[in-house]
N, C-alpha and C positions, 0 to 999 in steps of 0.2 A: 533384591537380586544380589547374589554373591559375586564379588569381583576379585581378580587376581593380579592386580598391578604390582610391579616390583617397587621396592623403596626408591630405586633410582628413577623409575618412571614418575613416581609421585612427587618428585622435585619440580616437575613441570607444572606450572599453575593450570594449564589447559587440561592436563590429565587429571589433576586433582579435582577440578570442577566436574569433569566427565565422570569420575569415580563417584562423586557425591550424587550426581543425577542418577546414574545407573543403580546405585544401592537403594534409591528411594522407590524404584519400580518393584511392584509385588506380583507381576505376571497376571493380573486379574483379567485383562483383555477387554475391559470396558471401552477402551479407546477404539476397538475395531468397529463398534456400533456406530460411531460418528465419523469414521474416516472415509472421505469421499473416494479415494483410490481403491480402498478395500471393497467398497460397495460396487464399484465399476468392474474391478478385475478379479475379486474373489480370491486373491492370493495372500496368504498369511504374511509373506515377505513384503507385501505392499500395504501393510498395516503398520501403525506406530510400534506395536509390540515386536513384530517381525524385524523392522528396521533397527530397533534397539538391540536385538540380539546380533545382527550383522555388525553394527557399530562397535559393540562390546568386544566381539571377537577380533575385529580389525585393529582396534586400539590396544587391546591387551597383548596381542602378538607382536605389534609394531611392524607388521608386514605391510608392503605397499598394497593399496586398494586393488581389488580384482574386478573383473568385468561384471560379475554377478552383483557384487555389493554396489557398484556404481549405478547399475541399471535401476535397482530398487530405491536407492537414495535419490537419484535423479527424478524418479516418478513422484516423489513427495512434493506436495504443493506448498508446504509450510503454512497451511491454513490455520494450524494450531487448535483445531476443534478438539483434538485429543487432550490438550491442556485444560480446556473447559470441562471435559468429561472426567478426567483422571481424579480419583478419590485420594490419591497419595501425593499429589502435588509434584509430579515428575515434570521438570522443566525441559520438555522436549525441544523447545526452540534453541536453547543454548547447545544442546547435544547435537542436533542435526546440523547446526551452523558449524560446529567444530568438525564434524564428519566431512562436510563439504570442503572445508579448508584443508583437511588432511588429504582428501582425494585430489584436490588441485595440486598439491605438492608431490604426491607419490604415484599418480596414475597418468599415463599418456593416452589421451583420447584419440580416436580416429581423426584423420585430418579434417574431414567435413565438420565434425563436432567442434574441433579447436577453432576452425575458421569462423563458424557461426557465432560461437561464444565471444571470440575476439571482436567480431563485427558489432555485436550488440553492446559490448562493453565500451566500444569506441564511439558509438552513436547515441544510444538512448539517454545517457546522463547529460548530454550537451544539446540544449534546445536548438541552436542554429544548425548544427549537423543533423539533428533529428528532422528539422523542417525540410532540409534539402533531401534527406532520405525519403520523407513522405511524398515530396514532389515526384521523385523518381518512381516510387511505388505506385503513385496515382497513375502515372503514364503506363506502367507495366501491369496494372490490375486486370485489364481485359485479357491478358495472356496468362493469368494465374493457372488456368487449367492445363497449360502446356508444361508447367514446372515438374521435373522428375522427382524432386525432393518435396515431401509433404510439408516440411518446415518452411521452405521458401514460398510455397503456395500459400501457407497460412499468413506469412508476412505480407504478401500482396493483398490477400483478402481482408486483412485487418486494417489496411490503410483507409483513413476516412475519405469520404467523397469531397469534403470541403476542408481546407486548411485555414484556420482562423488567422486574421491579420496579427501582426506583432503588436503587443501591448506595451506601451511606455510606462504603465503603472508598475511594472516589475523592476524598473530602474531604482537604484538606491535613493531614498527620499523619505519624508515623513508626511503622512496624511493626518491632518489635525482633526480632533474630535469636534463634532457638532454640538454646541452647548457646553455644559459642564464636563470637564474631563474626569472620568472615573478610573481609567486604566491607561497605562502606556504598554503596548504590546508589540512584539515583532511578528511579522507574518512570514512564514516560510512559503516561498512562491513555487518551489518544486523545480523539476527539470522537464520530464516528459509532459507534464500538465501545461507548461508554458508553450509547448508546441502544439498540443492537441486541443486545448480548450482554454481560451483566455477569459471566458465569461466567469469562471469560478472565482478566480482571484479578485476580479473587478467587483463581483457581488459581495465577496467577503469584506473587502475594504469598505464599501459603501455601508454595509450593515453594521460593522464594528464602529465606524465613525458615527452613524446615526444613534448608536447605543452608548456613546460617550467614550470612545477609545481613540487615543493617538495611535496610529498604525505605522510602524517603522519597517521599511524594507532595508535591511542591513547590508552595508557594503561588504563584498567578499563572500556572501552566502551563495551556496550552489546546491548540487545534488546531495541528498542525505547519505548516499552510499549504499542504499538497500539493494539496488539492482546488481551491483558487482559483489556485494556481501553475500547474496544468496547463490552466487556462482562459485563461492569459495575463494574469491580474490581478496584476501584480507588486507594486503598492503594498499590496494587501490581504494577499498572501502574506508579504511582508517584515514587515508590521506584526505578523502572527501569530507569525512566527519570532522577531522581536525580543523579544516578551513571554516566549517560552520561554527564550531565551538569558539574559534578565535573571533569570528565576525559577531556572534551574539554576545560574547563576554565583553567585547569592546563597548557594546550598548549598555550592558549591565553595569560596567564600571564607569560609564559616562552618565547619562541622564536616568539610567535604571530601566528595568523591565519588570512588569507584573506577570507576564506570561510570554511564551513563544507559541504562537497559534499555528496549528497545522491543519490544513483542510484536505489533505490526502492521507488517509488513514494508514496506508502502507508505509509512508514516510514517518508517520507518528510513532508507530511501533518501534521503528529503528532508532529514532532520535531519543525516545524514552529509554532505550537500552544503551545509550552512549556511556553511561556511568559504568556499566558492566564491561563494555568493549575496551574501555581505557583504565580499568581498575588497577592495572599494574604499570601504568604509564605516568610520565611526568604531568600529563594533562588530567590526571585522575580527578582532582578537586574541581577543575573547571567543567569537565565532562559531567560529573555528578550534578553540578549546579544547573547545567543546561537540561539534563534529564528531568530535574526537579521542576523546572519552569515550563517544560514542554506540555502542551495541552491540545487535545483535539478541539476544533472550533466549537463543537457542541458543548464541551465542558465549560468553555469561556462564556458562551451564550447563556448557559444555565445560571451563571453568576450575575448576569446583567438583566435589566428590566425589559425583556422582550414584551411588547404590548400584546394584549389578547385581541385576536381578530375575530370578525364575524365569520359565519360559515361561508366558505368560498364555493361550496357546491361542487367540489372536485375530489375525486377518489384517487388517493395516492398510494400505490403499492410500494412499501419501503423494503429495499434490499439491504440487508445488514452485511456489510463487508466483513470478511473474516478477520482482517487486521484490526478492525474496530471492536467487533463483538468478542473475539477470542484473544487477539493479541493485546488489546488494551482493556478488555472486559467492560466496554461501554456498550450497553444494550438498550437502555430506555431513553437516554437523552434526546437523540434525534427524533424519535417518535413523539415524545412529550412536547418538544418545540414545535413540530409540525401541527400537532393537534391544537396547541395554544394559538397558533397563527390562523387557525380556521379551516384546516384541511381534514378530510376524512382519511384516516390512516389504515391501510390494510396490510396484514402480514401473511405472506405466502406459507404454504406447507413446507416443512423441512428447511426453515429459514437458517438453520445452523450450518447447512451444507454450502460448500464453495461453488462459485459460478465457473471456476476453471481458468480465471485470468491469472492471478498469482504472479504478478510481476512479468517475467518473461516466459512463464510456463506455457501460455497459449501459443507461443512461438516455438518452443523447444519440445513440447509434448502435445502436438496439435490434436491427435486422435482422442486421447483421454480428455483433453480440454473441451473438445466439441461435444462429447457425451455429457459432460457436466454442464456446459452451457445450455444444451437442449433441455435438460432436466430443470434447470433454474428458470429458464424462460417459460416453460410449460406451467410451473407453479405460480409464477408472477401473472401470466396472462389469464390463468384460471380465476383470478380475482376481478377480472374485467375492469382494470383501472383506467383512469384518464391519463395518468402520469406514473412513471416509475421514478423513485428518488433513491439516491445512493450517496455515500460519503467518500468515494474513492474513484479516481479517474480510470484506473485499470478495469474495475468492474463496469463502469459506465461504457467504456469502449467495447468490452466483451459482450455485455447484454445488448447494447445498442446495435451491434452488428447482426443481431438475429431477430429483432422484433420491430414492428411498426409503431409500437407504443412509445411516445417520446420519453426520453430519460434525461433527467437533470440532477445536478447536485442539490442536496437538501438546502444548502445555504442560498442557492438561487431562488428557491421558493420562499424562504424566509425574508430575503431581501425584497422580493416582489410584494409580499404580504405587508411589508412595513414601509412602503412608499417607493421602492425601486422599480425598474422597468420589468416588463414581462420577459421571462427567459426566452432568448431567441429560439431555443429548441422547441418551444411550444407554438411557434408561429412560422408558417411557411414563408411569409414575407421576411421574417427575421432571419431565417436560415439563409436566404439569398442576400439580404442586406442587413447585417448586424447593426443595431443602433449604436451610435457614438455617444454614449451616456457620460457626461462629465462627472469627475470625482473631485470633490472639494479638497483643496490642499491647505 
């Protein structure tokens, strides 16, 4: 693609990067075949190719973002299926992230939009605030149908029926390996996940300990910054990321780390991009080191000796989170691990398509999100599974709100298969009274 940035514009590292990405696009349109929003809406401007043209024109002219451009960029899920499909290696993620930051700086949204985005940014990355908000949403859920705004209705409908108890396993500490130590790893405990589902981190810690890892919960670690990053709030996202870099580098420079383990794939995609985010910053070297150490939990488990299990007699439909299969290009590891543990793994049709969660997308674009959720659930249920497994809390909440098939994190099944407790989500009694399973320290 031909670009026309001025020499003055090219002095800006962000524009220089945008120019590099834009020039790699050859207009082939392969991306439209795998773009969920294009499939739902059928509008070229709601495809990656159409959005690339809008972004190019906006950045080249240097004009403030207009309503049309904002509408179509806002509709993008950032599922990154286009990056998997693209034969030219167009790094759409960096381009759309830059467009969102530009929109945030130059476009004044309607008051209701500004208020909602402010509210989400002030609540979701903070587990305690999020828990309080969930309690309020639980009370208001019966009145969701009375909400005049579809987005407020979606927020109430998405509130879980049960809010898990606070887990002390998220506090700064070290969980010692059982037996010979093979690795020393830091676990990213997340933000929304700590409020929505405490079983995932508990299962991850037990499993890693059992397989010979010291598991560190680093002091000062918090939200990865993804939620506000995808809203274009660069300063807030970089501030959150910088705290994590500092927390993990303190461990690296102390007793050392072999990996930073992430069990929420949306966070993993962002942490692995810290090196790019801080490439022109004083934190560049530390950020690059953190990105180098960042690994999805499935990547780490593939390096450890996960025991082979007998056939469990359970059919598991595996949902591939976009941030894992497209953002991190991890496609086979979770399925390989589940099969090794003794589960029968089923893959739904159109596994490459997004479920419609995408961070805060299901709250800000509820109508498109509902369509994508319905499609995803239909393909998963068509496999008649006993269980649905996924590697991202957002996907689990999205899919779980529309199906009676129990949905759990892949790591919960692997923990169960290797000596851990049965995931509470698979037991009606467990849903009412989650087991207090001790974790060795």
